[in-house]
N, C-alpha and C positions, 0 to 999 in steps of 0.2 A: 705459288701467282696469287691470282685474285679471288675474292669471294664471288667476284660476277662473272668470273670466266667456270665459275660449279653450278651454276644455272644451265638446265637443259634447253631453257627456252630464252630467246632475247629476243624483245620486241625493238625494232631498230627505227626511228622514227627522224628523217631527217627537216631541218630547219635552215631554208634557205633567205639568205640576207645579202646585203648589196655586196661587201668585199669578204664575208667567211663564211662556207659550209659549217653550220655545225648539225650537229646528232644529239636526239635524247636517248637512251638506254633503258627500257623499261623491264623489269621482270615477267613472269605470265600473269600475274594478279595487275599490271600498271602501274606498277609501283616504280619510281625510278630509281634505278641501282647504277649508273653511270653516264658520263657525255661525252662526248666527240668535241673536241675545238681545234680550230685551223689555228696554226702558227705561223710567224713570220711577220712582216710590216703591211700596211693593208697596201701600199702601193705598188709591192712584188705581187701580191695576192691578186689584186686588179691588172697587173702587165701579163702575169701567167698563170692564174689561178693557184688555187691551194695545193702547196708543195710539199706540206708536212700538216701533219695532222695528231694529236693525241689523244688517247684513250683514258679518260679517270672513271675510280671509280667513286660515287659517292657513299658518304659516311654519315654515321647518324650525328649531330652537334650537341652541346650540353642543352641547349636551347629548347631542344626535343624535334627540331627541322634538319635538313640536310646540311650538310658540309660539302665544300669542292674534294673530299679525299683526294690521294694518291694518283697520282699518273701511273699506269698498268704498261701502258704501249705504247711506241711511236710509229704512223705510218710515215715513211718517207718517199716521194719522187722524184726519184735523182734524175738529173739529166742524161738523156742518152738519144740515142741517132735515128737506129732504124727500130727498134723494141722497146716494146711500155713495159717500163718493170718498177715495183714496188717493194719497198722493203717494209718487214715488220720490222719493229726494234722490242724487245725487254731490257729489265734492267741488265742482263748479263751480255748484250752488245746485240747482233742481227740475231735473229730466231729465224724469218723465211723469208724467201725471195717469193714474189709473184710476178709471173710475166703472161702479158696480153699475146696469145697465138693469132696470127690470122689462118684461116681456114677455109675450104670452098661453099662450106654449110653456115659462114659465121666467124665472130671474134669468141674464142673460150683463154680461159684463164686456168693457169697450172700453177700448183705450189709446189717450193723446192724449200722441204725441213729435211735437216740432217736426222737420218733413221730411218725417214718412211719411205717407201719406195713411192710411183707418182702419185701425184695427190693433184687431182684434175675436177672442175666446175664444169657440169654438163646440162645443158638445157637452154634456155632466155636466161645466160647470163646478167645482160644489161637491165633486161625488163625484172630482176630478181624474181625469177621462176625459175630454179636449179636445183639441181643435186650434188653433190660433194662425194667422189667416187675416192677412195685408196683402194688403187689396182682396180678390181671389179667388185668392190664393195660400197654401199652405199653408207655414210657416215654421219650425213647432215644434209639439210635441207635448206632450201631459203625460198620464200613463196612473200611476194608482194600483197598487201592489203590495202584495200580501199580506204582510203584515208579521210574523205568527202570530199563534195565537189571545188569546195572552195581552196581545200588543200593543194587537191590534182591540178587547179588554174595554175596555182601560184608554185608548183614545180615541186611541194613539199611531197617526200613519199613515204610511206610505210612497210617495212615489209619484215618477215618472221625469219628468224635463223634457229632451227630445231637442231639440235647436237643428239646423234646416238648414245646412250647411258653409258657410262664407264669410258667416254672418250677422253683420252691424256688432254692434260689443260694444254701443253704445248701444242697439240694441234688445236684444240679449241682457237687458242689465239690467234693463230693462221689464218684460221677459217674466219675469224671476225676481222681481220686485217684486211682479207681479201675481197670481204664484200663490202668493205668501205674503200680499198681500191677500186672497186667496179663501176661505184658510184662516182669517184675522181674520174673516172675514164669516160665513163657517160657523161658528165661537165666538161672536161676536153674536147670530146667530140662534138658538142651543143655548141660550146663557143667557138671551133672552128670550120663550122659549117652557114 
C-alpha cells in the first residue's frame, strides 16, 4: 500500500469549491503528503454532489517540488435507496464498505472490512470528534481542529486522524475512506435541508 497510510497522524483539510470538494492531507509536521479530489463531470457533481473521490499521495518531483503522485484509494457513493453506503476501493477492488446507520442517539458509521469484526465510529461522527472501535478496542480517533474564523465561515474544516501504532494498512485505508465518507454525508445532508 502507500507511504501516506504509514503515518500515525494525518491532518485532513477540506477545501470547498463551487463544483467540487477537495482535501489536502498533511503529515503531523504540516508537510503535504496527499490530496483528495472529486471525480466526474461538473454537471453531475452540481446535480447530485460528489459521488466519487480519489485519494492520491504526493511524490517529490525532480525539480524539488511535489508531483501529483499515484492514486491509492477511491471512495464511491453508489446510488442506494434506503441506506447511505460508500465503498472504499484500492488497486485490488472493493476494500471496505461504509454504512450510515440511524439510531435513537444519532447517526453512526460502520465499516465492513473482510477479516475484521465490527468496525464502528462512535461519538459525534459528522462533527469529526469520534473514536473508531474494532469490537470494544479503540484503534483510531478523529478530532476536529479549529481552522480559523474565515475558514470556518467558508465551510472549510480541518480534522486530525490518529491511528493506533501498528494498525494494519488496510484498516487505516478503510478509516481514512470512512472519514471522507462522513464529510460527503454531511455535505449531502446540508444540500437537502
